[in-house]
C-alpha positions, 0 to 999 in steps of 0.5 A: 549497479542496476540490481541494487535498489535505490531511494527514488525521492519525490518522483512519481512512482509505482509499486509492483507487488509480486506474491509468486516471485515470477512477475518482474519481467512483466512489470518491466514491460509495463513500466518501460517507457513511462514516467513512473519510477518502479518499485519492483520489490514490494511486499508487506509482512502480512503477504510474506507470512501468508505466502511463506516468503522471507524479505530475502526471497522477495529481494532475491527474485526481483534482483535476479529478474532485473539482472537477467533483463539487463535493467539499468534504471533506478528502482526501489524496494518497499518493505510494506506495512511494517508494524514492529521493530523486528519487521524493520530490521529484517527488511533492512537487512535484506536491502529494502530502502523504502519503509512503509510504517503502518501504525493502524493498531494505534489509530483510534477508530472510534474517535469520530463517534466520541463526544463530551466526556468520552472525548475528554477521557480518550484525550486524557488517556493519551496525555497520561500515556505520554503520547501527547502534551495536554495543551500542546495541540490547541496552543499550536493549531487552535483557531488557525485557518489555512486557506488552500487553493482547493478549499479552506481548512480551519482548526476553529472547532476545538472538538474537531482538533481534539478528535484529530489528536485522539484519532491519530496521536498514538499513531504519530507517536508510534510512527516517530518510534518506528522512524527511529528504528528504521534510521538505526537499522540503516545506520543513520543517527535519526529519522530524517531519512531519504537521499538528503539524510543528515544534510547529505552527510551520512555516518560511515556505513549508513545508507539512504532510506525513505519512509512512508506513513500509512493510515489507509487501513482505518474504518473511516476516511481521513478528513483534510483537517486530520491530514493537515494535523498529521502533516504538521505533527510529522514536521514537528516530530522531525519525521521526514516522509516521502509519502503518506497514505490517507484513507480516502473517501469512497471504497478502495476494495481489493482488486476491483474498481473504485466505489463512490462519488467521483466528484466528491473524491476529486474534491477531497483529493485536491485538498489532500494533494495540496496539503501533501505539497505545501506541508511536506512536500511528500507524495500521496500514496494510493494503497489498494491501488489495483484496478481503480480505473475510474479514478486514475485520470483524476489521481494522475492529473491532480497529483502531478509528480507527487504520486505513488501507487501500490498494487499487489494482488492484481499481478496474482490474479493475472497469474490465475488468468494464465492458469485459466487459459492454459489449464482450466481444470487447475483453475476449477480446483483453485476456485473450489478451494477459494470458495471454501476459504472465502468467508474466513479469509475475507475477515482481514480485508475490505471487500463486499463480494458474496459467494452467491454473487458468482455461480458455483459451477461454470461452463468453460467459456464462463470461467475467466469472465466470472472469476477474473473479470467480474468484481465478486469473482476477483475479490473471492480469488484475491483475498484467499491467496494466502490459503491457496499458496500456503495450504491449498491442495488439488483433489489428488493432494498436490499443492496448488502453489506448485501447480501454479508456479509450474504453469507460470514457468512453462508459460512465462511469455503469456504471463509476461504479456498479460501483466504488460497489458493489465498493468500497462492500462493502470499506468496509461490512465494514471499518466 
């Protein structure tokens, strides 16, 4: 039945986040005829909280649109950036079958700067907490060298291996725990997951599921050595993942193009892709994947089939583009509200825009270009979505969310078209 989400396996896939519940028809038009398996219901717990939606709301809006459109191709549903047992069970109950574990709270972001006794003490704390065995990592991986087509990864420096353990040991232990909760929520005995769960024999009432591990929301990039360590540990712990999201080199800011050295990105990405293929296999997952046009050809060429890309905020920005084209006064009110919220709301996002980068007062011809086409304007509108949709008011007191939804409903064909064009560009460059 087309309205029921399914596991998609190692097929290349694309996640379409929809913060307003009206974008699925445009997402269908963008993905139709491409090689990508779509994930139409995708939202993080953080987004649900900020948009005042529930897992059931997200699933209901996607399924209703797919039924109206007569969609009959397999599609997925991603409960994104899960951090607690409650998150797992709420999203599983709503029918999600792809679960993105976010153990970032258990990643030691200071590990790269630890030396000598400080590194030893951090390692000892993990041992004391029962998250790692004292000599297990060195016994398993110490002095081992892995010659890959894209380069050599060697555990020949004990301090680098210990630093990898300190950085990701707690996150791996928590991922194992989260994986077991996901299996429990889906009625499966353990976290083997996926369509081949339990060698294809699932318990009565169980349903297939897929797991992604995400460590992209960390301060420093995941080195190839650290990625290999994580891959080997996931295998040892028995956590089967369909995708993994490292923190790549360069800057993946929200809603704008990649910032960084393209040659260096490709060099590192080739190593990450080979690690995912040889020591999984699993897909590389690209988070904050919206609008990274300069690196899409690299990602698509290097990854082949084993690729998953996540977008969310870019569909919201295209909704504001519709507002700009049919109701300029509304977008002016949104811009004014967002400028007042930006300094507060940007705290939980990786962005570099400054309010001074965009004119405060704009003539009509400049509004769309400055706030929806230029990086600074896009970031200001992107990260303030939660405030706009939960508390934003027009100057006359009317809720901004209601105004936006009304504009999109009355101009559904235009919203569908701008999404088809914008996300179609994503998929074309990736493909």
